[in-house]
N, C-alpha and C positions, 0 to 999 in steps of 0.2 A: 256489523256496523248500523252505527246508530243512524235511520232515515234522514234524507235530507229535507228542509221545509224550502221549496222554491215557490215565485211569483212572477209576474209578467207585467211590465209598469208600461202601458200604451198596447193594446190591444185591434188595432185598426190589420190591413191584410196580413201583415208579418208577425206582428205580435200576438194574431189567434192562432197563427201556427207554429209560434212556440209554444204556447198554453195544449195544444194537442198534442204535441210530443212529452212535453215533462208530463202530461195527464198518464200519458203510453209507457213512461220507465218506471220501471221497479224501485228504482234507486233513490228515487225523490218521491215528494207530496207535495203535490200544487197548493198549495195553501189559500192563496188570490188572486185577481188581477184588477188593474186600476186603470181607468181613461177619463179622460174628463166629459167623455159623452157616457152618461152613466147609464144609458138604453145598450149601448153596446159593449159596455161592459159586464150587464147583466145575462146581456144575452149569450156571451160568452163563458162567464160564470155555469148558468144554469147546462151550458153543454157540458163542462169539463167538472161540474159537483164541485165546485169552491164558493168563497166569498167573494162578491164584488165588489169595489169600492169606487168611488168618484177625484176620490185624494190619495195623491200618491202617498203622504206624511201618513195620514191615518192608516193604511194599510202596512207600513213599515213599522209604526208603533203599534200595532193589535198582534200584527201576526207575527214578527219578529223574525222573516225568513233568512235563511243560511246565503240564500244566494238569489238574486233576479237577472232577466232579462229584460235592458233598456231599449223599447222598441217604439219611442213617441219621436215627432217629428225631429229632424236633426237639431232645428235651433233650440230645442228643448235638450238636449244630451246634455249641458253641464251642467242645470240645473237640477234634471232630475237624477243623474247617477250621481250628483255631489249628496243627495240626499241621502242617498244608499250608502254610499262608502262613507260619511260622516256617522251614519250609525255600525260602522263593520261588517258590512254585507259585501257578499262576493259579487263583483258584477259583469256581465257581459253586457258590451252596447253595440246594437245592432250598427253595420259600417254607413257610412261614415263616421269614424268616432267623433266627430264635429262640425261646425262648420268653417272653423279657421284652425291653423295650427296652434294659434295662444290658445283659444277655450280647449282644444284638445290635451294641450300640454297641461292645463289645470289639470283635466280628469288624471291622467298620467300621476304629476306628482301628487295631485290629493291620496292616489289609491296605495300608492307608495311610502307617505306620510300614515296612512291610518292602518296598514299592513295588509291590504286585503289584492285579493287576486283582480285582477283587469283582463278582460279576452275581448276583442273586436272580432263583431260577426260578417268579416270576412268569408263566407261560406264556400266560395267555389276548392279553396283548398282542400276542403273534406268530398270534393265532387271525385268518386272513385275514377273518374279518367285521369284528373289532375294528380293526384295519388297514385297510378300506374305510373304515369310520365315521368313524375318524381324520383321513382324507383330505379327506373329504367336508366335516366340521367345518371343519378348518383353511382349505375353500377357502368357507365362509361360506353352504355349501350352503341348510343350514336357517334361517339366520338366528339372531336370538337363542334359546338353550336356554332351557328351562322347568325341565324334569324329567327324571332318568336313573331307570329302575325297571330292578331287576336281580333276578332268581328263580333261586337255584342249590338243585333239590331232590332228594334222593334218596333212597334205603332207609343204615339204618345201615350203613357198612363196618365190619366186623370186627376189621380189622387196626390200625384206630384207638383208643391208648390215651393216649395222653400230653397229647393237645390237645382242645378243644371244636369246634365245628361254626363257631364265629367264628374261629379260628386258622387251620382248616385248609380251612375252603372261602369264608366271606366274605370273605377278604382278597383272594382272586381280584377279585372287585366290586370294594371297597374301592381296589384298585390301579387297575384297570381306568375307575371314575369318575373317579380321580385325572389319571390320564393323560390320558381326551379333553377331561375340563372343563380343566386346568391351572390350577387354582382351590384356595386354601387351606381346609380345612374349617375353619367355626366355631363348631357345637354337632351334638350327637349327641343322639337318643333312642332308648332301643333296650327292648325287651320280650324276656325271654329265657325259656325252660322247659327242663328237662331228665326227659324221658321214656323213655330208652331207654339212652342213655350211664351209667356205672357213677359217673364223675366230674365230668364237665362239661354243661355245655348242647348240648342238640343241636336246639335252633331258635332263629333268632331274626327279629324284624320288627322294622325299625329306621329311622328317617327320619336322614338326614345333609344340613346346612345349609351351604352354598358360600359363601364369600365375594362371588364375581360374582353371587347371588341364586336360584343354582339347586339342586335340591330334590331330594336323592338315596332313594330307597326302597329297602330291600332284604328282599328274602324270603327264607331261607337256612335249610333242615334237612337232617335224616337221616332225617326221618319218613315221607316221599312213597313208595308204593310203584312210583313209575316219575321216570326220571333226567328233570330238565327243566334245561334252560342257556340261559336266555333275557336279551335285554338291550333295553330300550326308552329311545331317546333324542327326545322332543318338544321342539319349538320352535316358533317362527315360522311356519317353512315345511312343516311337519307332522311326522310321527314317522318313525324308522327302527326297525325291529323285526329284531332280529338273533337268529340260531337257533347258539348257539355247537356243539352238536352235530352241524347239518348244515352249518354254513360257508353259510348262506343267509341273505341282505340285502334288507329289503321297506320300500320309501319309500311312505307313503302321504301324498301330497300335500294339502297346506291349497289350492289353488287351484280356485274355483268353475270349472263347465265354460264352456269361449269365453274364460276369462282366464288370464295370467299372473302367478307369482308377484309379478314386479319392476312391475307394476300395482299392487301392495298397500302402497301407499307408508305407510301410517299400518296398525298390523296392528290389526284388526276383530274377533277374534274364530275360529271354525277353519269351515272348508267341506269340505264331503265333496267331494275329489278323485280324481284317479287312482292306483293303487296301481301300483307297477314293482317286478318283481323286478330286483334289481341283480347284473348279470355280473359274476363276479370267479375268477380263478385258486386253487382249494383245496386246500390241502396241508397234511401233517401239522404242526399248531402246535410241538410240542417238536422235531423237525429244525431248522425256523424260528430258535429259542431258541438252540438248541445251535452252529447255524452262525453267529448274530449273535455268541455268546460268542468261537470262534475267529476270527473278521474281528476283532474288537476286541483280542484279542492282539497276531495277526500283525499288524495294521493301528496297534497303539497307538491305541486309541479307546476312550473310554469306554463300558461296554458300557451296552445298551440299557435295561435295568434294573439300577441302580446300587444300591449298600448302603445310601444315604440313601433310595432308594425301598420298601427294605426296610422301613427302620423305622420310616417315616411309615405304614407300612400296619401295623405290630406296634404304633404309637402309637395308633390307629384302633380297633384291634380292642380293645386293654385296655381303652380308652375305653368303646365298645360292651358290653362285659362289665362295667364298673365301672357304666353308666347303667342296666344289666340288673338287677344286683343294688340297686341305691337307688330306683330307679321316678325317674329323674331326667335333663333334660337336662345334657349336661355339652360343658365343652369340653375337646378335645385341645389337647396340650403342645406345643409351639415347638422340633421337635428340632435338636439342635446337635449337633456332632463335633468332635474333634477330632484334628491329625495326630501 
C-alpha cells in the first residue's frame, strides 16, 4: 500500500497532538505543519521531523498531502478547509465544523463537489467508554432508554476566544447523544450564563427531547475548578455510568437479588441490583479517530463522523444558544445539503 502523505494545518494545542499521532503512525508520513505563528510551527516541526510553514497554501502546493487535519481557530475553518478541498485533499476538521450552519454547509458541499472525504473531529465517539456503551445499546442490553445525562465541567481555558462553551464543549455531548440514540432531536430548552468569558456563554444547563422519547440533560461549563467528564445512560435494565477521563464504564443493574432482567417482562420500576465494572481495552481516542480517518481514505469508506454529523451538532448548538437567549423551548432545523 502506498504511504499516505499527511499534514496538519494549525498547530496550537490540538493541532500539535494531531502532528504527534500522525508522526507515530506507520501508515502515513507527516510531510509538514503550518501555522501563522511561524515559531510555533517550527517548534512542532522540529519535534516531529517535518517541514514548517507559515502559510497553508504554500504547504499544500509544495508538499501535496493526501489528507490534512484542520486545527485552526473555528472562525478560519471555512477558509483553510476550503484551500485543501479545492486541491482535492481529504480533510478532517476539528470540531466544531464551523462557527455557523451556513459556513459548515459550504464546507460539506465543497467536499462533495470535489469528491474528497470530509470528517469532523468529534473525538469522544472514539473514546473506548462510548464505543462500549454504543455496542451494548445496539445489543439491547439496557432495553428501552429513558435518559442520557452528560456533565462536562472544567476551568476556563484562556486559549478559547472565538466561541462559547456550547460550541467548544457541549458539541461533544450533543454528538455523543445523537450517536448513541440514533434519534432526531425534537426540541431543546437551555439556560445559559456568561461569567468569565469576554464575549460568549460559559455555562449551559439544557434539556434535549429526542423523537424516541429519550430525555437528554446537558450540564456544561467553564466555571468549575476541577475537570469532570461523565455520561450516564438510564434505561429499563439499569444504568451505565462512564468517565471519559479514566475510560471506565460501570453498569448498575436493575435486577432484584435472585432475579434476572429477562424475568421482568413488564417494567415495574427500579430495583437496586449489582454494580459491575465493565472490562474494556483503553486507548487514546485521538489516535483511534485519526486511524479511522486514514482507513476511510485508503479503503474508500464513509468517515465515522461525517460532515453532516458536524452540521447537525452545529445546528443543535445554535438552537441551544438561541433558546438560552430567548428563554424558550425551540426546535432545531432539519439539515439538508446539496452536492
